[in-house]
N, C-alpha and C positions, 0 to 999 in steps of 0.2 A: 339278289335281295340279301341284305345283311340283317342278322338277328342279334340282339344284345339284351343286357339287363334292362336298359331304358326302354327298348321296344316292348319287352314283356310287361314291364311295370305300367307303361302307358296303356297298352291294350287291356291289361287287367283292370286298371282303374276305370277306364271308359266303359268296359263291359259290365262291371259290377254296378256302375251308376245307371246304365241303360236298363239293366235287369231290374234294378230297384224301382225305376220309373214304370216299367212294364207290370211289375207286381202290383204297384199302387193303382195302375190303370185297369187291371184285370177285373172283369165283371162276374166271373164264376170261379169256383175252386179249380176246375180243370185248366182254365186260363192261367191261374196263378202257378200251377205246376209247370206249365209250359214256359212261363216267364222266368223260372229258375235256371233255364238252360244258359242264357248269357251270364248269369251270376256265377254259376259253377265254372263255366269256361273262364270267366274273369279270375276266379280264385286259382284255377289251374295255371293261368299265365303269370299270376303273381308268384306262385310257387316256383315256376321255371325262372322267373327273374331272380329269386333268391339263389337258385342253383347257379345262374350265371355269375352272381356275386361270389359265391363260394369257389367257383372254378377260376376266377380271374383276379381276385384280390387277395394278397397275402394277409393272413390273420383271420380270414373268414372261411377257412376250409371246413370248419365244423358244420357249416350249412349244407355241405354236399350230400351227406347221407340222408337227413330228413327230407331235403328238397327233392332229391331224385326219386325217392320212394313215394313222396307225396304226389309228384307229377304223374308217376305211373299208376298210382292208386286211382287218380281221376281218369286217366286214359284207358286203363284196362279193367277196372272194377266198377267204377261209377257209371261210365257211359254205356256199356253193353246192357245194363239194367235200366238206367234212367231214361234213355232215349225211347225205347219201346213203351215204357210205362207212361211217359208224358204224352206220346202219340195216342196210346190206347185210351187215356183219360179223356182226351178232347175229340176223339173220332166220333162223327155223327152217324156213320153207317154201321149197323150191327154186323153185317158179314165181314167187313174189313176189321172191325173191332175184334172179332174172334181170331182172325189171323194174327193180329197184333198181340193178343193174349198168348198165343203159342210162341211168338217171337220173344215176348217178355219172359216167358218161362225158360226158353233157351238162353236168353241173356243172363238170367239169374244163375244158371248152371255155369255159363262161361265166366261170369264174374267171380264165382266161388273158385273155379279152377285157376284163374289168374291170381286170385288172392293167395292161393296155395303156392303157386309158382314164385310169387314175389317173396314169400316167406321161406321157401326151401332152396332157391337157386340164386346164384350171384347175378348182380346187375352192376355193370360198370358204365361210366359216362366219360366222354372225351370231347372237348371242344375242338372244332376244326372248321376252317373256311367260314367263320362267323355262324356256325351252327353247332348243335349239340348232338352227338351220336350216342344213342342208348344201345348198349351191347347186352343182349339178353342171353343168359346161359340156360335157357329153358330146354327141356327134352324136345324131341322131334314133334311130338303131339302138340306141345305148346306153341312151337313155331308155326305149324299148320293152322292151329286155332287162331293165332294172331293174324296170319296172312289171309285166311279164307272165312273161317267161321265167324270172325269178329263182325263182318259186314252184314250178316243176316239180321242181328238185332240192332246194330248201330246205323245202318244205312237204308235198309228196306222199309221200315215203318213210315218215315216221312214220304218216301217215293210212292207208296200205295195209299196215302191219306186221301180221304174224301174232301179235304180242304185244299183248294188249289194253291194257295200261298205256301202251304207246308210242302207240297210237292216241289215247288220252286226252291224252297229251302233245302230239301233233300237232294235235288239235282245239283245245286250249287256246292253242297258239301261233297258230293261224289266227284264233281269236277275238280274240287280242291285236292282231293286225294289223288286223282289221276295226275294233276300238275305236280304235286309233291313227289309222286312215284317216278315220274319221267325226269324231272329236273333236279331232284334232291334225294335220290334213292337211298343213299347211305344214311340220311338224316330224316327219313320219312316220318317217324313217330313225332319228332319235335315240330317239323315244318307243317305236317298235315294238321296237327292240333292247333297250331298258330293260325293257319288259314281257316280252319273250321270255326275257331273262336271268332274271327272277324265276321264270318258268314252269320254266326248266331245273333249278331246285332240286329239282323232282319226281324227277329222275333218281336222286337219293340213295335215295328211298323205293322206286323200282323195283329198284335194286340190292339193297337190304335184302330185298325180297320174293323176289328170285331166289335169295338165299342165306340162308335162315332159320337162326336161331341154334339149334344143336343143344343139347338139354338136357344139362347137366353131370351126370355120374353121381355119386351121393352114396355114398361108401364106407360099408359096413355093418360093424358089429362082429361078431366071432365068426366 
């Protein structure tokens, strides 16, 4: 599979549109929070599209610095906190909601740590084989946090959700990571975020299922 500016821009535009539809269709504040997942993924893909432009087109090199940090800000700071928060908000079962609150707290700590790493350590990017490789010069703790701790807040909440469709979403996201790790290990950050972004489109169908269209009454004569 090849990735490019056009692929990122197309995915980003579609996801932002689908997310906007989901937000409009949402029937509760918790559903609206959930609906922002494809919107944020869409913005992240648009950011990586700008990075592709900066890396591949002469005269646009100035895009590289803001785009690479923007992409990683979504990947490492936004998602560890927002995923458990959105799942916690919509979770119907009190016991599972408590677990998600703990994961949300851990996600906030992790997000703060990654924000520190992004500001304190070098990040380089290199295109190769139609993918982008993000090289993180984090300390050993940061590498372990990215490899293992990241998945506690980012992957576990949907998998333990009391809503069946969200468990499917979580499983699909996990499988996307496994596929990215096996087939694109050097480019796993970029490729997994792309796969996960596509999976997030499923949120629109979840919102539609939660808010079925009411049949319109047909006026009768007489």
